[in-house]
DSSP file (Angstrom, degrees, kcal/mol; ACC not computed):
  #  RESIDUE AA STRUCTURE BP1 BP2  ACC     N-H-->O    O-->H-N    N-H-->O    O-->H-N    TCO  KAPPA ALPHA  PHI   PSI    X-CA   Y-CA   Z-CA
    1    1 A M              0   0    0      0, 0.0     2,-0.4     0, 0.0     0, 0.0   0.000 360.0 360.0 360.0 130.8    0.0    0.0    0.0
    2    2 A M        -     0   0    0    122,-0.0     2,-0.3     1,-0.0   122,-0.1  -0.717 360.0-151.2 -89.9 133.7    1.4    3.4   -1.0
    3    3 A T        -     0   0    0     -2,-0.4     2,-0.2   120,-0.1    -1,-0.0  -0.731  27.4 -98.2-100.9 154.8    1.2    6.2    1.5
    4    4 A S        -     0   0    0     -2,-0.3     2,-0.5     1,-0.0    -1,-0.1  -0.504  32.1-168.0 -72.9 134.3    0.9    9.9    0.5
    5    5 A E        +     0   0    0     -2,-0.2   117,-2.5     2,-0.0   118,-0.6  -0.924  34.1 126.2-123.0 102.6    4.1   11.8    0.6
    6    6 A C  E     -A  121   0A   0     -2,-0.5     2,-0.4   115,-0.2   115,-0.2  -0.993  48.0-138.4-155.2 159.8    3.5   15.5    0.3
    7    7 A F  E     -A  120   0A   0    113,-2.4   113,-2.5    -2,-0.3     2,-0.4  -0.941  20.5-173.8-114.1 142.9    4.0   19.0    1.7
    8    8 A T  E     +A  119   0A   0     -2,-0.4     2,-0.3   111,-0.2   111,-0.2  -0.985   6.5 172.0-138.4 129.2    1.1   21.5    1.9
    9    9 A V  E     -A  118   0A   0    109,-2.3   109,-2.9    -2,-0.4     2,-0.4  -0.966  14.2-155.0-133.2 152.1    1.5   25.1    3.0
   10   10 A T  E     -A  117   0A   0     -2,-0.3     2,-0.4   107,-0.2   107,-0.2  -0.976  10.1-179.5-128.0 141.8   -1.0   28.1    2.9
   11   11 A R  E     -A  116   0A   0    105,-2.2   105,-3.2    -2,-0.4     2,-0.6  -0.999  24.4-133.1-138.5 138.1   -0.3   31.8    2.8
   12   12 A T  E     -A  115   0A   0     -2,-0.4     2,-0.4   103,-0.2   103,-0.2  -0.830  26.1-164.8 -92.3 123.5   -2.7   34.7    2.8
   13   13 A I  E     -A  114   0A   0    101,-3.1   101,-2.4    -2,-0.6     2,-2.3  -0.915  25.1-127.0-114.8 134.3   -1.8   37.2    0.1
   14   14 A Q  S    S+     0   0    0     -2,-0.4    99,-0.2    99,-0.2   101,-0.0  -0.471  80.9  82.8 -78.8  71.5   -3.1   40.7   -0.1
   15   15 A A  S    S-     0   0    0     -2,-2.3    -2,-0.2    99,-0.0   141,-0.1  -0.963  83.2 -95.3-165.7 155.3   -4.3   40.4   -3.7
   16   16 A P    >>  -     0   0    0      0, 0.0     4,-1.6     0, 0.0     3,-0.7  -0.409  38.2-111.0 -75.8 157.0   -7.3   39.1   -5.7
   17   17 A P  H 3> S+     0   0    0      0, 0.0     4,-3.2     0, 0.0     5,-0.3   0.835 115.1  62.5 -55.3 -34.4   -7.1   35.5   -7.1
   18   18 A T  H 3> S+     0   0    0      1,-0.2     4,-1.8     2,-0.2    62,-0.1   0.905 104.6  46.1 -60.7 -41.6   -7.0   37.0  -10.7
   19   19 A A  H <> S+     0   0    0     -3,-0.7     4,-1.0     2,-0.2    -1,-0.2   0.889 116.4  44.8 -68.5 -39.3   -3.7   38.7  -10.0
   20   20 A I  H >X S+     0   0    0     -4,-1.6     4,-1.9     2,-0.2     3,-0.5   0.928 112.7  50.1 -69.9 -46.2   -2.2   35.6   -8.4
   21   21 A F  H 3X S+     0   0    0     -4,-3.2     4,-2.5     1,-0.2    -2,-0.2   0.862 102.5  62.6 -62.0 -35.8   -3.5   33.2  -11.0
   22   22 A A  H 3< S+     0   0    0     -4,-1.8    -1,-0.2    -5,-0.3    -2,-0.2   0.876 106.7  44.6 -58.3 -37.9   -2.0   35.4  -13.8
   23   23 A I  H X< S+     0   0    0     -4,-1.0     3,-1.4    -3,-0.5     6,-0.3   0.921 113.4  49.4 -71.4 -44.2    1.5   34.8  -12.4
   24   24 A L  H 3< S+     0   0    0     -4,-1.9    -2,-0.2     1,-0.3    -1,-0.2   0.819 110.5  51.1 -65.6 -30.2    1.0   31.1  -11.9
   25   25 A A  T 3< S+     0   0    0     -4,-2.5    23,-3.5    -5,-0.2    -1,-0.3   0.362  97.7  77.5 -88.4   5.7   -0.4   30.7  -15.5
   26   26 A D    X   -     0   0    0     -3,-1.4     3,-2.8    21,-0.2     4,-0.4  -0.880  62.5-166.0-117.7  97.3    2.6   32.6  -16.9
   27   27 A P  G >  S+     0   0    0      0, 0.0     3,-1.1     0, 0.0     4,-0.4   0.767  86.9  67.6 -55.9 -25.4    5.7   30.3  -17.1
   28   28 A T  G 3  S+     0   0    0      1,-0.2     3,-0.1    17,-0.2    14,-0.1   0.680 102.9  47.5 -68.1 -13.9    7.9   33.3  -17.7
   29   29 A R  G X  S+     0   0    0     -3,-2.8     3,-1.5    -6,-0.3     4,-0.5   0.460  83.6  93.7-101.4  -4.5    7.1   34.4  -14.1
   30   30 A H  G X  S+     0   0    0     -3,-1.1     3,-1.4    -4,-0.4     4,-0.3   0.832  77.9  60.9 -62.3 -32.4    7.7   31.0  -12.4
   31   31 A S  G >  S+     0   0    0     -4,-0.4     3,-0.9     1,-0.3    -1,-0.3   0.768  94.1  66.4 -65.9 -21.7   11.3   31.9  -11.6
   32   32 A D  G <  S+     0   0    0     -3,-1.5    -1,-0.3     1,-0.2    -2,-0.2   0.751 103.0  46.0 -66.7 -23.2    9.8   34.7   -9.5
   33   33 A T  G <  S+     0   0    0     -3,-1.4   118,-0.3    -4,-0.5   117,-0.3   0.394  90.8  98.2 -99.8   2.5    8.3   32.2   -7.1
   34   34 A E    <   -     0   0    0     -3,-0.9   110,-0.1    -4,-0.3   113,-0.0  -0.822  60.1-155.8 -99.2 119.0   11.4   30.0   -6.8
   35   35 A P  S    S+     0   0    0      0, 0.0    -1,-0.1     0, 0.0     2,-0.1   0.602  78.5  30.5 -74.0 -10.4   13.4   30.6   -3.7
   36   36 A T  S    S-     0   0    0    107,-0.0    -2,-0.1    -5,-0.0     3,-0.1  -0.192 101.6 -88.3-118.9-145.4   16.7   29.3   -5.1
   37   37 A D  S    S+     0   0    0     -2,-0.1    -6,-0.0     1,-0.1    -3,-0.0  -0.028  89.7 109.0-119.9  29.1   18.1   29.3   -8.6
   38   38 A W  S    S+     0   0    0      1,-0.1    22,-2.0    21,-0.1     2,-0.7   0.944  70.4  56.5 -72.5 -51.0   16.6   26.0   -9.6
   39   39 A V  E     +B   59   0A   0     20,-0.2    20,-0.2     1,-0.2    -1,-0.1  -0.762  66.1 174.7 -85.1 116.7   13.9   27.3  -12.0
   40   40 A R  E     -     0   0A   0     18,-2.6     2,-0.3    -2,-0.7    19,-0.2   0.955  48.9 -49.2 -88.5 -68.5   15.8   29.3  -14.7
   41   41 A D  E     -B   58   0A   0     17,-0.9    17,-3.4   -11,-0.1    -1,-0.3  -0.982  56.9 -81.1-164.1 167.7   13.3   30.4  -17.3
   42   42 A A  E     -B   57   0A   0     -2,-0.3    15,-0.2    15,-0.2     3,-0.1  -0.532  26.7-139.7 -77.6 142.3   10.5   29.3  -19.7
   43   43 A V  S    S+     0   0    0     13,-2.5     2,-0.3    -2,-0.2    -1,-0.1   0.904  92.8   9.1 -67.7 -41.5   11.5   27.7  -22.9
   44   44 A D  S    S-     0   0    0     12,-0.6    -1,-0.2     2,-0.1    12,-0.1  -0.917  76.1-125.5-131.9 164.6    8.7   29.6  -24.6
   45   45 A G        +     0   0    0     -2,-0.3   -17,-0.2    -3,-0.1    -3,-0.0   0.187  56.9 137.6 -97.6  17.8    6.6   32.4  -23.3
   46   46 A E        -     0   0    0      1,-0.1    -2,-0.1   -20,-0.1   -18,-0.1  -0.432  52.6-124.4 -67.6 132.2    3.1   30.9  -24.0
   47   47 A P        -     0   0    0      0, 0.0     2,-0.4     0, 0.0   -21,-0.2  -0.371  27.3-104.5 -71.1 155.8    0.6   31.4  -21.2
   48   48 A L        +     0   0    0    -23,-3.5     3,-0.1     1,-0.1   -23,-0.0  -0.673  43.3 168.2 -82.0 133.5   -1.1   28.4  -19.7
   49   49 A T        -     0   0    0     -2,-0.4     2,-0.3     1,-0.3    -1,-0.1   0.494  53.0 -14.5-127.0  -9.1   -4.7   28.1  -20.8
   50   50 A G  S >  S-     0   0    0     26,-0.1     3,-1.4    28,-0.1    -1,-0.3  -0.964  76.0 -64.4 177.9 165.7   -6.0   24.7  -19.8
   51   51 A A  T 3  S+     0   0    0     26,-0.3    24,-0.2    -2,-0.3     3,-0.1  -0.338 111.4  38.4 -62.2 145.0   -5.4   21.1  -18.6
   52   52 A G  T 3  S+     0   0    0     22,-3.3    -1,-0.2     1,-0.4     2,-0.1   0.167  84.4 126.4  96.8 -16.4   -3.5   19.0  -21.0
   53   53 A Q    <   -     0   0    0     -3,-1.4    21,-3.2    21,-0.1     2,-0.5  -0.458  48.5-148.6 -72.6 145.5   -1.1   21.7  -22.1
   54   54 A I  E     - C   0  73A   0     19,-0.2     2,-0.4    -2,-0.1    19,-0.2  -0.972  14.9-176.8-117.1 130.7    2.6   21.0  -21.8
   55   55 A F  E     - C   0  72A   0     17,-2.2    17,-3.2    -2,-0.5     2,-0.4  -0.973  15.5-139.7-126.8 145.0    5.1   23.8  -21.0
   56   56 A A  E     - C   0  71A   0     -2,-0.4   -13,-2.5    15,-0.2   -12,-0.6  -0.812  14.4-168.1-108.0 142.6    8.9   23.5  -20.8
   57   57 A M  E     -BC  42  70A   0     13,-2.4    13,-2.4    -2,-0.4     2,-0.4  -0.986  22.5-127.7-129.4 137.7   11.2   25.1  -18.3
   58   58 A N  E     +BC  41  69A   0    -17,-3.4   -18,-2.6    -2,-0.4   -17,-0.9  -0.722  40.8 179.4 -79.5 131.8   15.0   25.5  -18.2
   59   59 A M  E     -BC  39  68A   0      9,-3.2     9,-1.9    -2,-0.4     2,-0.3  -0.806  22.6-155.4-130.8 166.2   16.2   24.2  -14.9
   60   60 A Y  E     + C   0  67A   0    -22,-2.0     2,-0.3    -2,-0.3     7,-0.2  -0.937  21.7 153.8-147.7 126.4   19.4   23.7  -12.9
   61   61 A L  E > > - C   0  66A   0      5,-1.8     5,-2.6    -2,-0.3     3,-1.3  -0.893  33.1-148.9-151.1 120.7   20.1   21.2  -10.1
   62   62 A E  G > 5S+     0   0    0     -2,-0.3     3,-1.9     1,-0.3    -1,-0.1   0.899 100.6  55.7 -54.5 -44.3   23.5   19.9   -9.3
   63   63 A A  G 3 5S+     0   0    0      1,-0.3    -1,-0.3     2,-0.1    71,-0.1   0.712 106.9  51.3 -64.8 -19.7   22.1   16.6   -8.1
   64   64 A A  G < 5S-     0   0    0     -3,-1.3    -1,-0.3     2,-0.1    -2,-0.2   0.270 132.2 -89.1-100.0  10.5   20.3   16.1  -11.4
   65   65 A G  T < 5 -     0   0    0     -3,-1.9     2,-0.5    -4,-0.2    -3,-0.2   0.574  66.7 -84.5  97.1  10.4   23.5   16.7  -13.4
   66   66 A G  E   <S+C   61   0A   0     -5,-2.6    -5,-1.8     2,-0.0    -2,-0.1  -0.811  99.8  30.1 100.2-131.6   23.3   20.5  -13.8
   67   67 A D  E     +C   60   0A   0     -2,-0.5     2,-0.3    -7,-0.2    -7,-0.2  -0.408  69.5 147.5 -69.4 140.1   21.3   22.1  -16.6
   68   68 A Y  E     -C   59   0A   0     -9,-1.9    -9,-3.2    -2,-0.1     2,-0.4  -0.967  40.7-118.9-160.1 168.9   18.2   20.3  -17.9
   69   69 A V  E     -C   58   0A   0     -2,-0.3     2,-0.4   -11,-0.2   -11,-0.2  -0.957  20.7-157.4-116.7 134.2   14.7   20.9  -19.3
   70   70 A T  E     -C   57   0A   0    -13,-2.4   -13,-2.4    -2,-0.4     2,-0.6  -0.913   6.7-147.9-110.7 140.9   11.6   19.8  -17.6
   71   71 A Y  E     -CD  56  88A   0     17,-2.4    17,-1.0    -2,-0.4     2,-0.5  -0.939  16.4-157.4-109.4 121.4    8.3   19.3  -19.5
   72   72 A N  E     -CD  55  87A   0    -17,-3.2   -17,-2.2    -2,-0.6     2,-0.6  -0.877   5.9-152.6-110.8 122.0    5.3   20.1  -17.3
   73   73 A L  E     -CD  54  86A   0     13,-2.2    13,-2.4    -2,-0.5     2,-0.5  -0.823  19.6-131.9 -92.9 119.8    1.8   18.7  -18.0
   74   74 A V  E     + D   0  85A   0    -21,-3.2   -22,-3.3    -2,-0.6    11,-0.3  -0.607  30.8 174.0 -71.4 119.1   -1.0   20.9  -16.8
   75   75 A T  E     +     0   0A   0      9,-1.8     2,-0.4    -2,-0.5    10,-0.2   0.679  64.1  27.6-103.4 -23.5   -3.3   18.5  -14.9
   76   76 A E  E     + D   0  84A   0      8,-1.3     8,-2.1   -26,-0.1    -1,-0.3  -0.999  59.3 168.9-139.8 138.7   -5.8   20.9  -13.4
   77   77 A F  E     + D   0  83A   0     -2,-0.4     2,-0.5     6,-0.2   -26,-0.3  -0.770   9.9 155.6-153.9 103.4   -6.8   24.3  -14.6
   78   78 A A  E >>  - D   0  82A   0      4,-3.0     3,-2.9    -2,-0.3     4,-2.0  -0.921  52.5-112.7-127.1 102.8   -9.8   26.3  -13.2
   79   79 A K  T 34 S-     0   0    0     -2,-0.5   -61,-0.1     1,-0.3     4,-0.1  -0.003  94.2  -2.8 -45.8 128.6   -9.1   30.0  -14.0
   80   80 A D  T 34 S+     0   0    0    -63,-0.2    -1,-0.3     1,-0.1     3,-0.1   0.544 133.9  60.2  66.7  10.8   -8.5   32.0  -10.8
   81   81 A K  T <4 S+     0   0    0     -3,-2.9    26,-3.7     1,-0.3     2,-0.4   0.654 105.7   4.2-127.6 -56.0   -9.1   28.9   -8.6
   82   82 A V  E  <  +DE  78 106A   0     -4,-2.0    -4,-3.0    24,-0.2     2,-0.3  -0.999  48.5 171.1-143.9 138.4   -6.8   25.9   -9.2
   83   83 A I  E     +DE  77 105A   0     22,-2.1    22,-3.1    -2,-0.4     2,-0.3  -0.974  10.8 167.6-144.8 136.5   -3.7   25.2  -11.3
   84   84 A A  E     -DE  76 104A   0     -8,-2.1    -9,-1.8    -2,-0.3    -8,-1.3  -0.991   8.8-172.4-146.0 150.7   -1.5   22.1  -11.1
   85   85 A W  E     -DE  74 103A   0     18,-2.2    18,-2.5    -2,-0.3   -11,-0.2  -0.993  17.9-142.0-146.3 155.2    1.2   20.5  -13.2
   86   86 A M  E     -D   73   0A   0    -13,-2.4   -13,-2.2    -2,-0.3    16,-0.2  -0.939  22.9-142.6-118.4 106.9    3.2   17.3  -13.3
   87   87 A P  E     +D   72   0A   0      0, 0.0    12,-2.8     0, 0.0    13,-0.5  -0.281  41.9 121.9 -65.6 154.1    6.9   17.7  -14.3
   88   88 A G  E     -DF  71  98A   0    -17,-1.0   -17,-2.4    10,-0.3     2,-0.3  -0.886  51.3 -88.7-175.7-151.4    8.5   15.1  -16.4
   89   89 A R  E     - F   0  97A   0      8,-2.2     8,-3.6    -2,-0.3     2,-0.5  -0.863  34.6-102.6-137.3 170.8   10.3   14.6  -19.7
   90   90 A M  E     - F   0  96A   0     -2,-0.3     6,-0.2     6,-0.2     2,-0.0  -0.880  39.1-141.0 -97.9 129.5    9.3   13.8  -23.2
   91   91 A D    >   -     0   0    0      4,-3.1     3,-2.0    -2,-0.5    -1,-0.0  -0.156  35.3 -84.9 -81.8-177.7    9.9   10.1  -24.2
   92   92 A D  T 3  S+     0   0    0      1,-0.3    -1,-0.1     2,-0.1    -2,-0.0   0.706 129.5  52.1 -62.9 -21.0   11.3    8.8  -27.5
   93   93 A T  T 3  S-     0   0    0      2,-0.1    -1,-0.3     0, 0.0     3,-0.1   0.419 120.6-105.7 -94.9   0.9    7.8    8.9  -29.0
   94   94 A G  S <  S+     0   0    0     -3,-2.0     2,-0.3     1,-0.3    -2,-0.1   0.583  77.3 133.5  86.2  10.6    7.1   12.5  -28.0
   95   95 A K        -     0   0    0      1,-0.1    -4,-3.1    -5,-0.0     2,-0.3  -0.676  64.5-102.8 -93.8 150.2    4.8   11.6  -25.2
   96   96 A H  E     -F   90   0A   0     -2,-0.3     2,-0.6    -6,-0.2    -6,-0.2  -0.554  30.4-161.7 -71.0 127.3    5.0   13.2  -21.7
   97   97 A A  E     -F   89   0A   0     -8,-3.6    -8,-2.2    -2,-0.3   -26,-0.1  -0.935  19.0-135.7-112.3 106.8    6.6   10.8  -19.2
   98   98 A A  E     -F   88   0A   0     -2,-0.6   -10,-0.3   -10,-0.2     4,-0.1  -0.274   3.6-143.9 -65.6 144.5    5.7   12.0  -15.7
   99   99 A G        -     0   0    0    -12,-2.8   -11,-0.2     2,-0.3    -1,-0.1   0.708  47.6-104.9 -79.7 -21.7    8.4   12.1  -13.1
  100  100 A G  S    S+     0   0    0    -13,-0.5    24,-1.0     1,-0.4    25,-0.5   0.495  89.1  84.7 110.4   5.7    6.0   11.1  -10.3
  101  101 A W        -     0   0    0    -14,-0.4    -1,-0.4    23,-0.2     2,-0.3  -0.921  52.6-165.0-133.1 160.4    5.5   14.4   -8.5
  102  102 A F  E     - G   0 121A   0     19,-2.0    19,-2.1    -2,-0.3     2,-0.4  -0.987  15.8-139.1-146.4 158.6    3.2   17.4   -8.9
  103  103 A W  E     -EG  85 120A   0    -18,-2.5   -18,-2.2    -2,-0.3     2,-0.4  -0.939  23.3-176.7-112.5 135.8    2.7   21.0   -7.9
  104  104 A R  E     -EG  84 119A   0     15,-2.1    15,-2.7    -2,-0.4     2,-0.5  -0.989   9.6-167.6-140.8 129.4   -0.8   22.3   -7.1
  105  105 A Y  E     -EG  83 118A   0    -22,-3.1   -22,-2.1    -2,-0.4     2,-0.5  -0.963   4.0-170.2-115.1 128.9   -2.0   25.8   -6.2
  106  106 A E  E     -EG  82 117A   0     11,-2.4    11,-2.7    -2,-0.5     2,-0.5  -0.982   8.3-155.4-119.5 129.2   -5.5   26.4   -4.9
  107  107 A L  E     - G   0 116A   0    -26,-3.7     9,-0.2    -2,-0.5    -2,-0.0  -0.911  10.2-176.3-110.8 123.8   -6.7   29.9   -4.6
  108  108 A D  E     - G   0 115A   0      7,-2.5     7,-3.1    -2,-0.5   -27,-0.1  -0.952  23.2-133.4-120.3 110.3   -9.5   30.8   -2.0
  109  109 A P  E     - G   0 114A   0      0, 0.0     5,-0.3     0, 0.0     2,-0.2  -0.345  22.9-179.3 -63.9 142.5  -10.7   34.4   -2.0
  110  110 A D  E >   - G   0 113A   0      3,-3.2     3,-1.6     1,-0.2     2,-0.4  -0.679  59.9 -69.7-142.5  81.6  -11.0   35.9    1.4
  111  111 A G  T 3  S-     0   0    0      1,-0.3    -1,-0.2    -2,-0.2     0, 0.0  -0.552 116.5 -13.8  67.0-124.6  -12.4   39.5    1.0
  112  112 A D  T 3  S+     0   0    0     -2,-0.4    -1,-0.3    -3,-0.1     2,-0.2   0.254 133.5  69.3 -92.6  12.9   -9.6   41.6   -0.6
  113  113 A R  E <  S- G   0 110A   0     -3,-1.6    -3,-3.2   -99,-0.2     2,-0.4  -0.727  70.8-139.3-121.0 172.0   -7.1   38.8    0.1
  114  114 A T  E     -AG  13 109A   0   -101,-2.4  -101,-3.1    -5,-0.3     2,-0.7  -0.996   8.5-140.6-136.4 130.6   -6.5   35.3   -1.2
  115  115 A D  E     -AG  12 108A   0     -7,-3.1    -7,-2.5    -2,-0.4     2,-0.6  -0.819  23.9-162.0 -85.4 118.2   -5.5   32.2    0.7
  116  116 A V  E     -AG  11 107A   0   -105,-3.2  -105,-2.2    -2,-0.7     2,-0.6  -0.914   4.6-166.0-107.1 120.4   -3.1   30.3   -1.5
  117  117 A T  E     -AG  10 106A   0    -11,-2.7   -11,-2.4    -2,-0.6     2,-0.5  -0.933   3.6-166.1-108.9 121.6   -2.5   26.7   -0.7
  118  118 A L  E     -AG   9 105A   0   -109,-2.9  -109,-2.3    -2,-0.6     2,-0.4  -0.921   3.7-171.2-109.3 127.1    0.5   25.1   -2.4
  119  119 A T  E     -AG   8 104A   0    -15,-2.7   -15,-2.1    -2,-0.5     2,-0.5  -0.971   9.5-170.6-119.2 132.5    0.9   21.3   -2.4
  120  120 A Y  E     -AG   7 103A   0   -113,-2.5  -113,-2.4    -2,-0.4     2,-0.5  -0.984  13.3-175.3-118.3 116.2    4.0   19.4   -3.6
  121  121 A D  E     +AG   6 102A   0    -19,-2.1   -19,-2.0    -2,-0.5  -115,-0.2  -0.958  19.0 168.6-120.0 122.0    3.2   15.6   -3.8
  122  122 A W    >   +     0   0    0   -117,-2.5     3,-1.9    -2,-0.5  -116,-0.1   0.107  38.8 121.7-115.8  19.6    6.0   13.1   -4.6
  123  123 A T  T 3  S+     0   0    0   -118,-0.6   -22,-0.1     1,-0.3    -1,-0.1   0.847  76.3  45.5 -52.6 -41.8    4.1    9.9   -3.8
  124  124 A A  T 3  S+     0   0    0    -24,-1.0    -1,-0.3    -3,-0.2   -23,-0.2   0.272  79.2 128.3 -92.3  12.1    4.4    8.4   -7.3
  125  125 A T    <   -     0   0    0     -3,-1.9   -25,-0.2   -25,-0.5   -26,-0.1  -0.546  63.5-117.7 -72.0 125.0    8.2    9.2   -7.7
  126  126 A P     >  -     0   0    0      0, 0.0     4,-2.0     0, 0.0     3,-0.4  -0.272  14.4-123.9 -62.8 147.1   10.0    6.0   -8.7
  127  127 A Q  H  > S+     0   0    0      1,-0.2     4,-2.7     2,-0.2     5,-0.2   0.854 109.3  61.7 -59.5 -36.7   12.7    4.7   -6.3
  128  128 A E  H  > S+     0   0    0      1,-0.2     4,-1.9     2,-0.2    -1,-0.2   0.912 107.3  43.7 -58.0 -43.8   15.3    4.8   -9.1
  129  129 A F  H  > S+     0   0    0     -3,-0.4     4,-1.9     2,-0.2     6,-0.3   0.907 110.9  54.6 -68.7 -41.0   14.9    8.6   -9.5
  130  130 A R  H  X>S+     0   0    0     -4,-2.0     5,-3.6     1,-0.2     4,-0.7   0.921 110.7  46.5 -56.1 -44.5   14.8    9.1   -5.7
  131  131 A D  H ><5S+     0   0    0     -4,-2.7     3,-0.6     3,-0.2    -1,-0.2   0.882 107.5  58.0 -65.0 -39.0   18.2    7.3   -5.5
  132  132 A Q  H 3<5S+     0   0    0     -4,-1.9    -1,-0.2     1,-0.2    -2,-0.2   0.865 115.4  33.8 -61.5 -38.7   19.6    9.3   -8.4
  133  133 A I  H 3<5S-     0   0    0     -4,-1.9    -1,-0.2    -3,-0.1    -2,-0.2   0.392 120.6 -99.2-102.2   4.1   19.0   12.7   -6.7
  134  134 A G  T <<5S-     0   0    0     -4,-0.7    -3,-0.2    -3,-0.6    -4,-0.1   0.712  78.7 -45.5  89.2  21.2   19.7   11.6   -3.2
  135  135 A G  S   <S-     0   0    0     -5,-3.6    -4,-0.0    -6,-0.3    -8,-0.0  -0.211  75.8 -49.6 110.3 162.5   16.1   11.1   -2.0
  136  136 A M  S    S+     0   0    0      2,-0.1    -6,-0.0    -2,-0.1    -2,-0.0  -0.946 105.0  35.5-123.1 144.4   12.7   12.8   -2.1
  137  137 A P  S    S-     0   0    0      0, 0.0    -1,-0.1     0, 0.0     4,-0.0   0.628  70.3-153.8 -76.9 160.5   11.7   15.5   -1.5
  138  138 A P  S    S+     0   0    0      0, 0.0    -2,-0.1     0, 0.0    -3,-0.0   0.353  77.9  31.4 -83.3   9.6   14.8   17.4   -2.7
  139  139 A F  S    S-     0   0    0      0, 0.0     2,-0.1     0, 0.0     5,-0.0  -0.970  88.6 -97.4-155.8 161.7   14.1   20.3   -0.4
  140  140 A P    >   -     0   0    0      0, 0.0     3,-1.8     0, 0.0     4,-0.4  -0.346  42.2-101.7 -80.6 167.9   12.5   20.9    3.1
  141  141 A Q  T >> S+     0   0    0      1,-0.3     3,-1.3     2,-0.2     4,-1.1   0.803 118.1  71.1 -58.8 -29.9    8.9   22.0    3.6
  142  142 A E  H 3> S+     0   0    0      1,-0.3     4,-2.6     2,-0.2    -1,-0.3   0.760  83.2  71.5 -59.8 -24.3   10.2   25.6    4.2
  143  143 A Y  H <> S+     0   0    0     -3,-1.8     4,-2.0     1,-0.2    -1,-0.3   0.899  97.2  49.3 -57.3 -41.4   11.0   25.7    0.4
  144  144 A L  H <> S+     0   0    0     -3,-1.3     4,-2.4    -4,-0.4    -1,-0.2   0.900 109.5  50.9 -66.7 -40.9    7.2   25.9   -0.2
  145  145 A S  H  X S+     0   0    0     -4,-1.1     4,-1.8     1,-0.2    -2,-0.2   0.916 111.5  48.0 -61.1 -43.0    6.8   28.7    2.3
  146  146 A A  H  X S+     0   0    0     -4,-2.6     4,-2.0     2,-0.2    -1,-0.2   0.857 109.2  54.5 -66.0 -35.3    9.6   30.6    0.6
  147  147 A S  H  X S+     0   0    0     -4,-2.0     4,-2.2     2,-0.2    -2,-0.2   0.916 108.3  47.7 -64.1 -43.7    8.0   30.0   -2.8
  148  148 A L  H  X S+     0   0    0     -4,-2.4     4,-2.4     2,-0.2    -1,-0.2   0.846 108.9  54.6 -67.5 -32.3    4.7   31.4   -1.6
  149  149 A A  H  X S+     0   0    0     -4,-1.8     4,-2.3     2,-0.2    -1,-0.2   0.901 108.7  49.1 -64.4 -40.0    6.6   34.4   -0.2
  150  150 A G  H  X S+     0   0    0     -4,-2.0     4,-2.2  -117,-0.3    -2,-0.2   0.891 109.2  51.9 -64.4 -40.3    8.1   34.9   -3.6
  151  151 A L  H  X S+     0   0    0     -4,-2.2     4,-2.1  -118,-0.3    -2,-0.2   0.921 109.3  50.5 -60.7 -43.8    4.7   34.7   -5.2
  152  152 A E  H  X S+     0   0    0     -4,-2.4     4,-2.4     1,-0.2     5,-0.3   0.925 109.8  49.2 -61.6 -45.0    3.4   37.3   -2.8
  153  153 A R  H  X S+     0   0    0     -4,-2.3     4,-1.5     1,-0.2    -1,-0.2   0.892 110.9  52.1 -60.1 -39.3    6.4   39.7   -3.7
  154  154 A S  H  < S+     0   0    0     -4,-2.2    -1,-0.2     1,-0.2    -2,-0.2   0.880 116.0  38.3 -65.1 -38.9    5.7   39.1   -7.4
  155  155 A V  H  < S+     0   0    0     -4,-2.1    -2,-0.2     1,-0.2    -1,-0.2   0.781 122.1  40.1 -87.4 -27.3    2.0   40.0   -7.1
  156  156 A T  H  <        0   0    0     -4,-2.4    -2,-0.2    -5,-0.2    -3,-0.2   0.576 360.0 360.0 -99.2 -10.0    2.2   42.9   -4.6
  157  157 A G     <        0   0    0     -4,-1.5    -4,-0.1    -5,-0.3    -3,-0.1   0.466 360.0 360.0  77.3 360.0    5.3   44.5   -6.0
């Protein structure tokens, strides 16, 4: 039986869901929410518009061999409410091969503020990959808190 392996954090941001979602749906802004230098930049600048879309990001992680590109499949998309994606790679046939983890943002309006809940779930990550990078998750839970702080800075200026 597989148990859930995930981190979930919530932060209240002084901004409407539309402003927050606009950043999350814009891969060119994802590096603004990354507390280290792992997420470099978007391969193309196309905004995210729905589930099933794949967007590519230039990344860097020493444990993963340095520079690499991740291909992210949007798995949930409800404008101004929920957005989630599953990083992976493209296989030899051009199909998305999921890595086994996902990122999910849920936006809950609260007056003139928004409660943003970020979940990082690595439950389905294969053991071979875990061994390759030295275990999962590759960062502490505080990484998610720092990411939401970056999101807040991005949206509130």
